[in-house]
Backbone as CSV, one residue per row, in Angstrom:
resi,resn,N_x,N_y,N_z,CA_x,CA_y,CA_z,C_x,C_y,C_z
1,MET,7.236,2.929,-15.878,8.031,2.469,-14.741,8.780,1.195,-15.113
2,ASN,9.737,0.843,-14.295,10.491,-0.387,-14.537,9.731,-1.631,-14.081
3,TYR,8.761,-1.445,-13.173,8.005,-2.571,-12.627,6.510,-2.244,-12.634
4,ARG,5.688,-3.266,-12.938,4.249,-3.131,-12.744,3.971,-3.123,-11.241
5,ARG,3.013,-2.316,-10.811,2.686,-2.303,-9.390,1.340,-1.628,-9.161
6,SER,0.659,-2.045,-8.106,-0.545,-1.362,-7.636,-0.501,-1.323,-6.117
7,GLN,-1.360,-0.461,-5.522,-1.404,-0.285,-4.075,-0.026,0.082,-3.518
8,HIS,0.703,0.876,-4.295,2.010,1.387,-3.909,1.838,2.822,-3.409
9,THR,2.948,3.512,-3.197,2.906,4.927,-2.826,3.757,5.737,-3.801
10,ALA,3.454,7.027,-3.873,4.231,7.966,-4.689,4.449,9.226,-3.867
11,SER,5.701,9.645,-3.735,6.058,10.780,-2.884,6.882,11.788,-3.680
12,VAL,6.452,13.047,-3.665,7.208,14.109,-4.333,8.325,14.566,-3.391
13,LEU,9.570,14.357,-3.790,10.723,14.706,-2.964,11.037,16.197,-3.090
14,THR,11.875,16.687,-2.185,12.231,18.103,-2.219,13.003,18.469,-3.480
15,SER,13.620,17.493,-4.136,14.337,17.717,-5.391,13.391,17.889,-6.574
16,GLY,12.106,17.539,-6.359,11.136,17.557,-7.440,10.932,16.196,-8.079
17,LYS,11.829,15.260,-7.808,11.644,13.898,-8.306,10.535,13.196,-7.519
18,VAL,10.003,12.121,-8.096,8.919,11.367,-7.464,9.422,9.964,-7.130
19,LEU,9.299,9.593,-5.854,9.685,8.258,-5.404,8.454,7.363,-5.394
20,VAL,8.492,6.295,-6.182,7.444,5.273,-6.191,8.025,4.016,-5.571
21,ALA,7.291,3.408,-4.633,7.878,2.295,-3.883,6.825,1.263,-3.509
22,GLY,7.274,-0.003,-3.472,6.456,-1.084,-2.966,5.252,-1.397,-3.824
23,GLY,4.225,-1.948,-3.180,3.013,-2.348,-3.879,2.968,-3.850,-4.095
24,VAL,2.106,-4.229,-5.027,1.921,-5.645,-5.303,1.749,-5.847,-6.800
25,ASP,2.287,-6.957,-7.303,2.042,-7.404,-8.669,1.431,-8.794,-8.516
26,THR,2.147,-9.829,-8.811,1.696,-11.177,-8.443,2.270,-11.572,-7.092
27,TYR,3.095,-10.686,-6.532,3.710,-10.896,-5.227,3.994,-9.519,-4.647
28,PHE,4.314,-9.455,-3.359,4.633,-8.181,-2.722,5.973,-7.659,-3.235
29,LEU,6.020,-6.367,-3.497,7.214,-5.746,-4.074,7.984,-4.951,-3.027
30,ASN,9.318,-5.005,-3.121,10.149,-4.126,-2.303,10.985,-3.180,-3.163
31,SER,10.751,-3.196,-4.468,11.497,-2.309,-5.359,11.000,-0.877,-5.246
32,SER,11.864,0.069,-5.552,11.474,1.472,-5.619,12.211,2.131,-6.778
33,GLU,11.620,3.193,-7.291,12.190,3.880,-8.447,11.851,5.360,-8.398
34,LEU,12.664,6.129,-9.137,12.526,7.581,-9.149,12.121,8.074,-10.530
35,TYR,11.172,8.996,-10.561,10.780,9.664,-11.801,11.368,11.061,-11.806
36,ASP,12.079,11.402,-12.883,12.676,12.723,-13.042,11.839,13.509,-14.053
37,PRO,11.076,14.519,-13.606,10.214,15.248,-14.541,10.989,16.057,-15.577
38,SER,12.261,16.347,-15.299,13.046,17.128,-16.267,13.449,16.299,-17.481
39,THR,13.529,14.973,-17.297,13.915,14.098,-18.406,12.795,13.140,-18.813
40,GLY,11.769,13.013,-17.940,10.675,12.094,-18.220,11.081,10.634,-18.128
41,THR,12.102,10.341,-17.327,12.622,8.971,-17.240,12.506,8.422,-15.817
42,TRP,12.454,7.075,-15.739,12.442,6.351,-14.477,13.790,5.669,-14.265
43,THR,14.309,5.718,-13.040,15.523,4.993,-12.691,15.295,4.248,-11.380
44,SER,15.857,3.053,-11.294,15.729,2.271,-10.069,16.561,2.897,-8.952
45,THR,16.065,2.761,-7.722,16.810,3.213,-6.556,16.772,2.086,-5.519
46,GLY,17.215,2.348,-4.307,17.384,1.288,-3.319,16.122,0.499,-3.028
47,GLN,16.281,-0.769,-2.689,15.157,-1.619,-2.360,14.703,-1.398,-0.924
48,MET,13.389,-1.450,-0.728,12.839,-1.355,0.617,13.279,-2.560,1.438
49,ILE,13.407,-2.371,2.730,13.736,-3.477,3.624,12.521,-4.382,3.793
50,PHE,11.348,-3.752,3.926,10.094,-4.487,4.078,9.203,-4.150,2.893
51,GLY,8.995,-5.111,2.005,8.123,-4.890,0.864,6.674,-5.112,1.245
52,GLY,5.771,-4.489,0.521,4.361,-4.696,0.795,3.499,-3.638,0.155
53,CYS,2.228,-3.630,0.540,1.255,-2.698,-0.015,0.374,-2.166,1.107
54,ARG,-0.486,-1.215,0.767,-1.447,-0.633,1.704,-0.757,-0.001,2.906
55,TYR,0.451,0.506,2.692,1.171,1.232,3.721,1.076,2.734,3.412
56,THR,1.667,3.558,4.237,1.718,4.993,3.968,3.161,5.440,3.804
57,ALA,3.368,6.504,3.045,4.693,7.096,2.864,4.557,8.603,3.032
58,SER,5.369,9.167,3.908,5.291,10.592,4.239,6.647,11.248,4.038
59,VAL,6.658,12.394,3.352,7.887,13.167,3.193,8.079,14.023,4.442
60,LEU,9.162,13.786,5.164,9.439,14.503,6.405,10.056,15.863,6.115
61,THR,10.103,16.707,7.147,10.665,18.043,6.974,12.162,18.007,6.677
62,ASN,12.832,16.892,7.015,14.262,16.758,6.700,14.494,16.181,5.304
63,GLY,13.408,15.931,4.551,13.525,15.451,3.182,13.481,13.950,3.027
64,LYS,13.630,13.217,4.139,13.541,11.762,4.068,12.080,11.324,3.943
65,VAL,11.875,10.071,3.555,10.526,9.519,3.395,10.322,8.406,4.413
66,LEU,9.252,8.516,5.188,8.918,7.520,6.204,7.812,6.615,5.672
67,ALA,8.112,5.316,5.523,7.134,4.311,5.104,6.737,3.490,6.325
68,VAL,5.418,3.309,6.509,4.915,2.752,7.761,3.825,1.720,7.508
69,GLY,3.925,0.560,8.191,2.857,-0.420,8.233,2.584,-1.081,6.900
70,GLY,1.347,-1.534,6.719,0.926,-2.159,5.476,0.757,-3.656,5.605
71,GLN,0.628,-4.290,4.447,0.512,-5.739,4.359,1.673,-6.286,3.557
72,GLY,2.366,-7.238,4.141,3.423,-7.955,3.454,3.170,-9.425,3.719
73,ILE,3.971,-9.998,4.540,3.665,-11.328,5.067,2.894,-11.098,6.363
74,GLY,1.576,-10.916,6.238,0.747,-10.517,7.363,0.701,-9.005,7.496
75,THR,0.058,-8.536,8.550,0.000,-7.109,8.854,1.260,-6.730,9.616
76,ILE,1.867,-5.622,9.231,3.178,-5.301,9.798,3.151,-3.969,10.551
77,ASN,4.040,-3.868,11.538,4.220,-2.613,12.264,5.565,-1.981,11.938
78,ASN,6.227,-2.493,10.891,7.546,-1.996,10.530,7.491,-0.553,10.023
79,ALA,8.592,0.140,10.211,8.785,1.472,9.641,10.175,1.525,9.031
80,GLN,10.323,2.297,7.976,11.620,2.430,7.311,11.736,3.812,6.697
81,LEU,12.976,4.243,6.505,13.260,5.587,6.014,14.053,5.525,4.713
82,TYR,13.629,6.333,3.735,14.377,6.476,2.491,15.122,7.799,2.533
83,ASP,16.424,7.753,2.238,17.261,8.949,2.211,17.564,9.284,0.755
84,PRO,17.018,10.384,0.225,17.272,10.741,-1.171,18.738,11.030,-1.480
85,LEU,19.511,11.401,-0.467,20.923,11.709,-0.692,21.743,10.459,-0.984
86,THR,21.349,9.331,-0.391,22.095,8.088,-0.597,21.333,7.090,-1.464
87,GLY,20.018,7.310,-1.624,19.208,6.374,-2.406,19.003,5.038,-1.715
88,THR,19.056,5.039,-0.386,18.935,3.777,0.364,17.834,3.870,1.414
89,TRP,17.316,2.688,1.777,16.336,2.544,2.843,17.020,1.990,4.093
90,THR,16.643,2.494,5.256,17.127,1.959,6.524,15.937,1.727,7.446
91,ALA,16.069,0.742,8.315,14.994,0.434,9.250,14.850,1.546,10.280
92,ALA,13.595,1.851,10.622,13.291,2.784,11.707,12.615,2.001,12.826
93,ALA,12.389,2.664,13.946,11.720,1.998,15.062,10.313,1.552,14.653
94,ASN,9.886,0.408,15.175,8.565,-0.124,14.859,7.451,0.683,15.520
95,MET,6.317,0.741,14.836,5.119,1.280,15.455,4.688,0.405,16.626
96,THR,3.834,0.963,17.478,3.285,0.179,18.578,2.295,-0.858,18.066
97,THR,1.474,-0.472,17.080,0.378,-1.324,16.607,0.545,-1.643,15.130
98,PRO,0.554,-2.923,14.744,0.539,-3.255,13.318,-0.758,-2.735,12.688
99,ARG,-0.683,-2.211,11.452,-1.883,-1.686,10.823,-1.688,-1.495,9.329
100,TYR,-2.787,-1.553,8.602,-2.822,-1.143,7.199,-4.146,-0.431,6.958
101,TYR,-4.280,0.214,5.793,-5.445,1.068,5.502,-5.572,2.189,6.529
102,HIS,-4.446,2.618,7.091,-4.413,3.732,8.029,-4.128,5.022,7.261
103,THR,-4.017,6.124,7.979,-3.595,7.385,7.379,-2.351,7.895,8.092
104,ALA,-1.585,8.722,7.387,-0.390,9.350,7.951,-0.414,10.828,7.582
105,SER,-0.238,11.682,8.579,-0.295,13.134,8.359,0.927,13.787,8.978
106,VAL,1.641,14.594,8.177,2.770,15.362,8.707,2.214,16.627,9.348
107,LEU,2.419,16.759,10.658,1.873,17.893,11.401,2.779,19.106,11.280
108,THR,2.272,20.256,11.703,3.026,21.501,11.567,4.306,21.498,12.396
109,ASN,4.363,20.660,13.444,5.583,20.577,14.249,6.575,19.549,13.723
110,GLY,6.251,18.928,12.574,7.169,17.980,11.939,6.951,16.539,12.318
111,THR,6.151,16.266,13.360,5.866,14.882,13.723,4.839,14.297,12.752
112,VAL,4.735,12.969,12.741,3.819,12.274,11.836,2.753,11.570,12.656
113,LEU,1.494,11.864,12.351,0.364,11.259,13.036,-0.152,10.079,12.227
114,ILE,-0.143,8.900,12.830,-0.714,7.687,12.237,-2.044,7.424,12.936
115,ALA,-3.103,7.223,12.141,-4.428,7.082,12.743,-5.212,5.944,12.101
116,GLY,-5.872,5.155,12.972,-6.806,4.148,12.509,-6.168,3.028,11.720
117,GLY,-6.964,2.450,10.814,-6.521,1.340,10.004,-7.171,0.034,10.440
118,TYR,-6.570,-1.044,10.018,-7.141,-2.375,10.261,-6.039,-3.343,10.666
119,SER,-6.335,-4.161,11.660,-5.445,-5.255,12.073,-6.265,-6.210,12.916
120,TYR,-6.867,-7.204,12.260,-7.771,-8.145,12.924,-8.968,-7.416,13.534
121,GLY,-9.303,-6.282,12.987,-10.409,-5.452,13.449,-10.105,-3.998,13.152
122,TYR,-11.143,-3.179,13.134,-10.958,-1.751,12.875,-10.322,-1.094,14.091
123,LEU,-9.408,-0.160,13.851,-8.626,0.463,14.916,-9.066,1.905,15.165
124,ASN,-9.071,2.299,16.442,-9.283,3.714,16.773,-8.032,4.350,17.350
125,SER,-6.953,3.594,17.429,-5.720,4.090,18.034,-4.974,5.032,17.100
126,SER,-4.149,5.885,17.702,-3.262,6.756,16.926,-1.920,6.835,17.629
127,GLU,-0.884,7.115,16.858,0.452,7.244,17.432,1.254,8.277,16.646
128,LEU,2.299,8.778,17.277,3.103,9.861,16.714,4.551,9.413,16.533
129,TYR,5.116,9.754,15.364,6.536,9.516,15.105,7.266,10.856,15.159
130,ASP,8.338,10.915,15.931,9.145,12.127,16.060,10.448,11.932,15.273
131,PRO,10.612,12.596,14.138,11.833,12.398,13.343,13.106,12.836,14.059
132,SER,12.971,13.778,15.001,14.168,14.271,15.689,14.753,13.240,16.636
133,THR,13.910,12.332,17.151,14.385,11.292,18.066,14.274,9.893,17.462
134,GLY,13.500,9.770,16.386,13.298,8.463,15.764,12.453,7.521,16.589
135,THR,11.599,8.085,17.439,10.805,7.258,18.351,9.313,7.451,18.122
136,TRP,8.533,6.442,18.574,7.078,6.462,18.507,6.505,6.679,19.897
137,ALA,5.362,7.370,19.950,4.633,7.532,21.208,3.146,7.402,20.920
138,ASN,2.448,6.671,21.776,0.999,6.565,21.620,0.346,7.923,21.855
139,SER,-0.689,8.210,21.062,-1.495,9.389,21.281,-2.894,8.937,21.669
140,SER,-3.817,9.863,21.836,-5.157,9.480,22.283,-5.918,8.739,21.190
141,ASN,-6.914,7.973,21.586,-7.729,7.225,20.642,-8.756,8.125,19.963
142,MET,-9.043,7.812,18.699,-10.147,8.467,18.022,-11.455,8.068,18.686
143,ASN,-12.508,8.835,18.435,-13.818,8.510,18.968,-14.445,7.322,18.242
144,TYR,-14.021,7.101,17.002,-14.562,6.009,16.192,-13.415,5.228,15.551
145,ALA,-13.508,3.900,15.610,-12.558,3.066,14.879,-12.878,3.163,13.392
146,ARG,-11.843,3.172,12.541,-12.081,3.345,11.106,-10.865,2.926,10.296
147,SER,-11.131,2.474,9.066,-10.078,2.234,8.081,-10.596,2.681,6.725
148,GLN,-9.687,2.830,5.769,-10.031,3.336,4.440,-10.731,4.698,4.535
149,HIS,-10.309,5.478,5.506,-10.812,6.822,5.721,-9.861,7.827,5.075
150,THR,-10.103,9.104,5.310,-9.187,10.139,4.844,-8.726,10.983,6.025
151,ALA,-7.562,11.609,5.882,-7.034,12.523,6.883,-6.476,13.742,6.156
152,SER,-6.933,14.922,6.523,-6.549,16.162,5.841,-6.008,17.151,6.863
153,VAL,-4.802,17.676,6.621,-4.226,18.694,7.500,-4.802,20.049,7.091
154,LEU,-5.576,20.654,7.986,-6.235,21.921,7.699,-5.254,23.083,7.839
155,THR,-5.669,24.242,7.356,-4.800,25.418,7.407,-4.550,25.881,8.847
156,ASN,-5.412,25.488,9.786,-5.193,25.844,11.187,-4.315,24.829,11.919
157,GLY,-3.828,23.809,11.178,-2.935,22.811,11.754,-3.622,21.582,12.303
158,LYS,-4.953,21.642,12.464,-5.676,20.462,12.942,-5.809,19.440,11.807
159,VAL,-6.081,18.193,12.176,-6.243,17.118,11.192,-7.702,16.678,11.192
160,LEU,-8.317,16.730,10.021,-9.696,16.281,9.852,-9.690,14.851,9.328
161,VAL,-10.263,13.936,10.105,-10.425,12.543,9.684,-11.899,12.329,9.373
162,ALA,-12.178,11.705,8.227,-13.572,11.597,7.789,-13.854,10.233,7.173
163,GLY,-15.041,9.686,7.491,-15.541,8.477,6.857,-14.736,7.246,7.208
164,GLY,-14.850,6.257,6.335,-14.119,5.009,6.513,-14.982,3.896,7.082
165,LEU,-14.581,2.669,6.808,-15.251,1.510,7.378,-14.937,1.408,8.864
166,GLY,-15.928,0.981,9.639,-15.706,0.830,11.069,-16.953,1.160,11.842
167,ASP,-16.799,2.050,12.843,-17.901,2.341,13.750,-18.951,3.274,13.160
168,SER,-18.537,4.218,12.311,-19.491,5.207,11.804,-19.005,5.729,10.461
169,LEU,-19.716,5.351,9.403,-19.278,5.616,8.042,-19.322,7.099,7.682
170,SER,-20.174,7.875,8.343,-20.328,9.287,8.006,-19.646,10.222,8.994
171,SER,-19.088,9.674,10.060,-18.528,10.528,11.112,-17.239,11.205,10.674
172,SER,-16.945,12.320,11.326,-15.656,12.984,11.144,-15.223,13.572,12.483
173,GLU,-13.923,13.707,12.643,-13.385,14.236,13.887,-12.083,14.969,13.642
174,LEU,-11.712,15.804,14.612,-10.546,16.673,14.491,-9.505,16.300,15.544
175,TYR,-8.224,16.288,15.109,-7.106,16.059,16.024,-6.364,17.364,16.221
176,ASP,-6.185,17.752,17.471,-5.457,18.967,17.825,-4.076,18.546,18.331
177,SER,-3.044,18.868,17.565,-1.697,18.417,17.937,-1.174,19.096,19.201
178,SER,-1.729,20.250,19.559,-1.261,20.942,20.764,-1.748,20.261,22.042
179,THR,-2.888,19.559,21.949,-3.435,18.864,23.108,-3.443,17.344,22.941
180,GLU,-3.223,16.881,21.702,-3.302,15.462,21.348,-4.687,14.878,21.671
181,ILE,-5.718,15.680,21.456,-7.084,15.261,21.739,-7.901,15.258,20.456
182,TRP,-8.752,14.209,20.315,-9.699,14.106,19.207,-11.058,14.622,19.658
183,THR,-11.705,15.441,18.830,-13.063,15.900,19.110,-13.913,15.673,17.872
184,THR,-15.149,15.251,18.080,-16.039,15.036,16.947,-16.437,16.376,16.340
185,THR,-16.661,16.360,15.045,-17.160,17.521,14.336,-18.319,17.048,13.462
186,GLY,-18.850,17.922,12.620,-20.026,17.578,11.841,-19.859,16.306,11.029
187,SER,-20.931,15.522,10.940,-20.908,14.289,10.139,-21.146,14.605,8.672
188,MET,-20.562,13.811,7.799,-20.843,13.938,6.382,-22.300,13.608,6.110
189,ASN,-22.847,14.181,5.061,-24.228,13.897,4.689,-24.390,12.484,4.129
190,ILE,-23.324,11.983,3.509,-23.340,10.639,2.930,-22.116,9.890,3.436
191,GLY,-22.348,8.787,4.127,-21.227,7.981,4.604,-20.466,7.386,3.433
192,ARG,-19.141,7.292,3.581,-18.329,6.821,2.455,-16.967,6.319,2.929
193,TYR,-16.401,5.441,2.123,-15.006,5.024,2.283,-14.406,4.844,0.901
194,TYR,-13.097,4.723,0.820,-12.390,4.713,-0.472,-12.689,5.991,-1.261
195,HIS,-12.907,7.092,-0.550,-13.149,8.383,-1.166,-11.855,9.207,-1.127
196,THR,-11.934,10.439,-1.579,-10.825,11.371,-1.413,-11.315,12.592,-0.650
197,ALA,-10.411,13.250,0.059,-10.707,14.491,0.767,-9.550,15.452,0.506
198,THR,-9.841,16.566,-0.111,-8.814,17.478,-0.616,-8.986,18.852,0.007
199,VAL,-7.888,19.407,0.568,-7.920,20.758,1.127,-7.818,21.765,-0.018
200,LEU,-8.832,22.615,-0.150,-8.877,23.605,-1.219,-8.105,24.862,-0.822
201,THR,-7.911,25.745,-1.785,-7.143,26.969,-1.534,-7.846,27.896,-0.547
202,ASP,-9.181,27.754,-0.395,-9.905,28.584,0.564,-9.972,27.948,1.951
203,GLY,-9.317,26.784,2.125,-9.264,26.126,3.425,-10.353,25.104,3.654
204,LYS,-11.375,25.069,2.784,-12.424,24.059,2.916,-11.901,22.708,2.415
205,VAL,-12.623,21.636,2.728,-12.216,20.288,2.332,-13.290,19.693,1.427
206,LEU,-12.863,19.212,0.268,-13.756,18.611,-0.713,-13.672,17.087,-0.616
207,ALA,-14.789,16.444,-0.255,-14.878,14.977,-0.215,-15.707,14.509,-1.396
208,VAL,-15.175,13.563,-2.174,-15.892,13.100,-3.362,-15.818,11.581,-3.486
209,GLY,-16.905,11.013,-4.045,-16.926,9.616,-4.450,-16.797,8.624,-3.323
210,GLY,-16.402,7.415,-3.698,-16.215,6.325,-2.767,-17.331,5.304,-2.819
211,PHE,-17.321,4.411,-1.843,-18.396,3.452,-1.610,-19.263,3.969,-0.458
212,ASN,-20.549,3.622,-0.479,-21.339,3.845,0.721,-21.416,2.543,1.517
213,GLY,-22.176,2.537,2.588,-22.180,1.369,3.458,-22.770,0.120,2.845
214,SER,-23.489,0.272,1.730,-24.096,-0.890,1.064,-23.274,-1.346,-0.135
215,ASP,-22.030,-0.885,-0.199,-21.112,-1.216,-1.283,-21.602,-0.721,-2.642
216,PHE,-22.324,0.408,-2.624,-22.688,1.067,-3.867,-21.693,2.184,-4.143
217,PHE,-21.291,2.322,-5.403,-20.415,3.419,-5.787,-21.218,4.713,-5.800
218,ILE,-20.594,5.812,-5.408,-21.319,7.076,-5.344,-20.579,8.162,-6.119
219,ASP,-21.362,9.134,-6.616,-20.795,10.256,-7.355,-20.933,11.559,-6.577
220,SER,-21.446,11.482,-5.353,-21.738,12.689,-4.586,-20.464,13.378,-4.111
221,ALA,-20.611,14.672,-3.842,-19.505,15.485,-3.338,-20.039,16.412,-2.258
222,GLU,-19.198,16.731,-1.292,-19.590,17.670,-0.249,-18.381,18.430,0.271
223,LEU,-18.653,19.574,0.880,-17.609,20.469,1.368,-17.681,20.590,2.886
224,TYR,-16.507,20.526,3.527,-16.399,20.764,4.968,-15.855,22.167,5.193
225,ASP,-16.545,22.941,6.028,-16.119,24.302,6.349,-15.559,24.305,7.768
226,PRO,-14.239,24.479,7.932,-13.653,24.459,9.284,-14.196,25.553,10.195
227,SER,-14.705,26.650,9.628,-15.202,27.747,10.458,-16.535,27.412,11.116
228,THR,-17.305,26.490,10.517,-18.593,26.096,11.083,-18.614,24.660,11.573
229,GLY,-17.687,23.846,11.070,-17.664,22.427,11.422,-18.749,21.619,10.744
230,ASN,-19.283,22.146,9.639,-20.379,21.479,8.947,-19.996,21.059,7.535
231,TRP,-20.667,19.997,7.048,-20.536,19.521,5.681,-21.757,19.965,4.871
232,THR,-21.528,20.377,3.622,-22.605,20.814,2.742,-22.512,20.069,1.424
233,ILE,-23.633,19.497,0.984,-23.685,18.802,-0.304,-23.526,19.811,-1.439
234,ILE,-22.724,19.460,-2.445,-22.580,20.279,-3.644,-22.890,19.409,-4.857
235,ASP,-22.725,19.975,-6.053,-23.009,19.224,-7.273,-22.226,17.920,-7.312
236,SER,-22.883,16.880,-7.805,-22.231,15.578,-7.919,-21.242,15.559,-9.071
237,MET,-20.304,14.608,-9.032,-19.399,14.391,-10.154,-20.196,13.890,-11.360
238,ASN,-19.568,13.907,-12.507,-20.200,13.364,-13.709,-20.232,11.841,-13.698
239,ASN,-19.310,11.233,-12.941,-19.199,9.773,-12.909,-19.090,9.282,-11.480
240,GLN,-19.698,8.140,-11.204,-19.425,7.447,-9.954,-17.988,6.936,-9.998
241,ARG,-17.321,6.943,-8.848,-15.960,6.402,-8.810,-15.516,6.211,-7.363
242,SER,-14.636,5.232,-7.159,-13.987,5.011,-5.878,-12.532,4.672,-6.152
243,GLN,-11.699,4.740,-5.099,-10.265,4.441,-5.228,-9.634,5.276,-6.342
244,HIS,-10.081,6.499,-6.465,-9.572,7.436,-7.458,-8.523,8.331,-6.800
245,THR,-8.043,9.324,-7.531,-7.143,10.322,-6.971,-7.735,11.714,-7.183
246,ALA,-7.323,12.653,-6.342,-7.758,14.048,-6.450,-6.557,14.940,-6.191
247,SER,-6.290,15.862,-7.106,-5.095,16.708,-7.025,-5.483,18.176,-7.198
248,VAL,-4.959,19.035,-6.314,-5.189,20.473,-6.434,-4.194,21.041,-7.448
249,LEU,-4.717,21.682,-8.504,-3.890,22.261,-9.551,-3.476,23.675,-9.162
250,VAL,-2.515,24.220,-9.891,-2.002,25.550,-9.570,-3.065,26.621,-9.730
251,ASN,-4.098,26.361,-10.535,-5.179,27.337,-10.705,-6.280,27.176,-9.663
252,GLY,-6.081,26.263,-8.697,-7.035,26.061,-7.619,-8.082,25.004,-7.896
253,GLN,-8.183,24.543,-9.146,-9.134,23.495,-9.460,-8.633,22.147,-8.917
254,VAL,-9.570,21.193,-8.801,-9.226,19.856,-8.331,-9.446,18.870,-9.478
255,LEU,-8.391,18.160,-9.843,-8.461,17.162,-10.903,-8.696,15.791,-10.274
256,VAL,-9.811,15.149,-10.644,-10.145,13.814,-10.167,-9.932,12.838,-11.315
257,THR,-9.169,11.774,-11.061,-8.810,10.854,-12.148,-9.045,9.411,-11.756
258,GLY,-9.447,8.623,-12.774,-9.499,7.175,-12.640,-10.441,6.679,-11.571
259,GLY,-10.098,5.531,-11.017,-10.907,4.893,-10.002,-11.485,3.583,-10.476
260,TYR,-12.522,3.162,-9.773,-13.067,1.831,-10.019,-14.568,1.836,-9.798
261,ILE,-15.346,1.279,-10.746,-16.769,0.957,-10.568,-17.064,-0.341,-11.338
262,TYR,-16.701,-1.453,-10.746,-16.796,-2.777,-11.364,-15.795,-2.954,-12.500
263,HIS,-15.141,-1.886,-12.902,-14.056,-1.939,-13.874,-13.171,-0.722,-13.634
264,ILE,-11.959,-0.765,-14.156,-11.014,0.335,-13.989,-11.413,1.499,-14.895
265,LEU,-11.381,2.714,-14.353,-11.790,3.900,-15.099,-10.593,4.648,-15.682
266,SER,-10.791,5.217,-16.866,-9.776,6.089,-17.464,-10.234,7.541,-17.491
267,SER,-11.461,7.803,-17.100,-12.025,9.155,-17.190,-11.447,10.074,-16.118
268,SER,-11.548,11.366,-16.371,-11.133,12.375,-15.397,-12.092,13.553,-15.491
269,GLU,-12.151,14.336,-14.427,-13.000,15.518,-14.412,-12.421,16.511,-13.416
270,ALA,-12.798,17.758,-13.565,-12.240,18.826,-12.738,-13.354,19.559,-11.996
271,TYR,-13.054,19.917,-10.749,-13.973,20.709,-9.922,-13.439,22.129,-9.829
């Protein structure tokens, strides 16, 4: 890349290019750049209006990228849009609640669900962004306040939120976009945050790694079955890790890479 950065975002655009934006080095960054897989090169693109880290970036159905919240100079409620056609960022309407360490999920109807996070305390609030109107609307509160959790859009269109620091480290709940109501579902066997949750090709959700409530790194893994609403422990990873990534490959396997356990990890493993 052209700039060192961490706690940034990476978004795969409809063109196949990857937009990397924001983050932190020795200061908050507002730079963004594009990776072209056909040439293996990085090129700079438009600067963000609000630089920072710990925000979310979502690719909308119209191809634009919505960046929301995070930490810059304090906790921010700003939102901004990147247009791949012009390579520029423009300001969008502000969220109702400033937040970072939240999640953002693109729903089947094209709206974006923002849930939880942190802002002078753990949040249970959620709100919806409508790209067709460019406006925000409050949605119902989660049953548990949480940050550093995961949010997974299931094949039935519901959103599974699991774990995170806050009211209940092992809890999980479902958001139904047709009713805008949160309902609790089965709790994880091991409470965790800074983990990953990946929707598999069979519709189940794989949760791996993270920290537990005592700040111990964990190597455990478990599966959520939407048909039963239950979590089941499976074989542990070969390595403890948190703040890692998990990617579903074309062959259906899940590649887990990197992370942190008192030092930065270079190892990877596949499920």
